[in-house]
N, C-alpha and C positions, 0 to 999 in steps of 0.2 A: 811502325816495326816489329820484325820478327829476327828475333837471334837464333844464328843457325849454332848447334849444340855438336862437338865430336866425342864427349865424352862417352864412354861404353855403357853405362846403365842408362844415363839418361838418352842414348841413341836408342836400346834396346826397348825402350819402355814410350816410343815415341814422345818424347819431352819436348814443349816449346815454352820458349820466352814470349808473350807478345807485350806491345803497348812502351811506356818509358816513364810509368808514374813512379814517384820517390818513394812510394810503397809496395812493397809484392805482396801478393794474393795467388795463393795457390788454388786451385780448384779440383779436386780429389770425383771423380765419378761414382757410382754403384755397381751391384753386380750386374752382368748383361749387358752395360754401356759401355760407351769408351767416351774420348773427350768430344765426341761430335754433339755431347747431349750440353753443352754448353752453348755451342754455336750462336746464339739466339742471346746471348747476354755481354759476347765479349765485345759486339761494338759499344757497348757502353762501360762497360767495365773497364775496356785500355783505354779511357780516356781518361781514367782517375789512376788506374793501378801499373803496374807492371804484373803482368799475370803469366803464372807457370799451369798449363796444363798435361797431362799424359794421361798412359793406358795401362793399367794395371794388368799382370802377367796374365789372367784369365781371358783376356780380352779380346776378340776376333780381330782386333787391329791389329794385334802383335806380328811381325811379319813372320814367316814363317823360315827355316825352323824356328820354331819358338823356343828359344832356349832358356826361357828365364820358366817354364811351368815344369814345378815338381809337386807329385802328389805327396809326396811324403813330408815335403818342408811346408806345404800351405795345410796346415791342420787347425790352425787358430787364426786369430787375427795379430796375433805376436808376428809371425813371418814379416806380414804385410805391412806392419809399424816399423818395423828392421830396413823393409825396401826404401818407405817414405823417407825416413832418417836419413839412408845412404844418399837417394837423387838429392834429397836438399843440399845434404854437406857435400854432394860434386857439384851441385848448382853455386856452392859456398853460399849457402841464402840463411839467414837465421830474421828474426823478430817479424814473421809475416802474419798474413789474414789467413788463414786455414778454413777455406769453404770445405765441408764434407757431404756426399748424400751417401743415404742409404749406410750400409755398412762401412764406408769410407769417415762416418761421421765416428765410431768407434777407432776405426784404427788411428784418427788424428789425436784421441783423447791417447790413445795408450803410447804414441812416438809421445805427446808433449809431457806424459810424466816420466817417460826414460830420456828423453830432451827436453826442458825445458825452456832453450833459448831460441828453439825453433820457431816458435808463435809468439805472439804477444795478444791474439784473437781467435777463439777457434768459433765456427758458424757451425750450426748440425742443422742438417734439411733431411727431414723425416727418417730421423735418426733412434734408436731405440735400442738398450744394455742387452736386452733379451725379446726376443719373438716366443719362445714357450710358457705356454701357463704354469704356474704351479702352486699350491697353497700358499695364499695369501700375496699371490702378483697376478695383474694380468698383460702377456706378451702379446695377447692375438692371437696367436694358435694352441690350439690341443692337440697331444702326440697325435692323435688320430687323424689329425688332419695333415699334418706335414708330412706322417707316413705315405699319404695319399697323393701329395706333391713329389714326394720320390720316387713311389711308382708311378705316376702318370711318368715322367720326366725317363724313366727308365725304359716303358714300355712305348713311346715313339718321343721321341726325344724333338724333334721339329716339327711335330703335331700341337706336343705342348708349348712350344715357342711362339707360335703362332696363334695363340689361347689367350696365354699368359699376359701378352703387351695389354688388353683388353679391362683386365682385372688390376692393371699396374696404374694405369693410365686412366688419366678423363677421358671417357669414352664420346665425348665432345671436340677432342685435338687429334682427329685422324691423322695428320702428318705426323705429330710425335708417335703416337701408338703403330704405324708404320714402320718410323724411323726406327725403335726401340726393340719392334718385332726382326729386322732387318741383322740389329744389333747383337740379339741372342742368335739367332742362323749364323752367324758368322764365328759363332766359337765353336769346339768340338762336341761332341755329346759326352764323352768323357769326364770335359772339363766342367760342361754344362751339369752335369750327377753331383760331380764329388764338391762343388762351393755351395752350392744350396746346402747341401748335409752340416758343412761348416759353419755356414750363416744362420743357418736357423736354430742351428742345436748350440748357437754359441751364447756364453752368458760371461758379460763385462761387468757387474756390480761393482766388485772389490773394485777395479779399476778407475770406476765412475769414482766413487767415495775418496779415493788417495786423489784422485783429479781435482777436485770440488775443496777436500780439504787444501791443497795445496794454493787454491783462489786463480786455478789458469782456467777456469770458466768458469760461469755463475749461469744457473738454472732458472732462472727466474719464473715461479707455476709451473715451473718443470713435471711434468706427469711421465711420455712417452717421447714428447716429439718437440723441439722447437721450431717454427713456423719462417721462412725467412724470408722478405720480400727485397724482390732486388726496382730499386728507383733510378735507370742510368747512372749519373755520377756519384749515388751517397747508397749506401746498403740501412737498412731498418730489421731490427729483431722486435718479432712480435709472438711472444710464448701463450702457448693458451693450455689451460691446467686440465 
């Protein structure tokens, strides 16, 4: 069952509610993607949950003219968390299960701090509070590596968009590689550059401390990532040090 949505923000963000389970699950995609990344999971999840999917303002799936995108507004995860809160309030949802991939994992954490009633569980997929290495902290990227990414995007965005999926997606999953490539290429180059700058330079360590202190989420053996295993009618979480 698909519920048609009429309200402004949910329409702009292409929000859909699918399924008829008693509990609601919110699926939030990462940078460069759109809600189609969840397509293979929806048939199983909607047997048990009412599932919400949507597209972030940077997504190439947002209809033109893209009135959501504002480079002056989206300079941190904070603005995204406000969008998430507003969207769920518009849909009159609370106590949901939130599944956030990549940057959306941190957005969900911040939204949960701002509005603790939104989620009763947060599931973080490929999450990191900070990607930049610093003294005593390994985020995965040195500054020179990040500057190289920025340079590649600036010099030829579409060439970078053809290359990057082979780095970020399992090389044996050609279908997913091509889908991610097409999704990246639907984004405007100026958006494709501004968001990685925000994403790779962000730091959400203080927010995570506040969240774990308030018991909104548990990181068991958490270092940089919580891996989620989907098994049709149930969800299980495996944490790796």
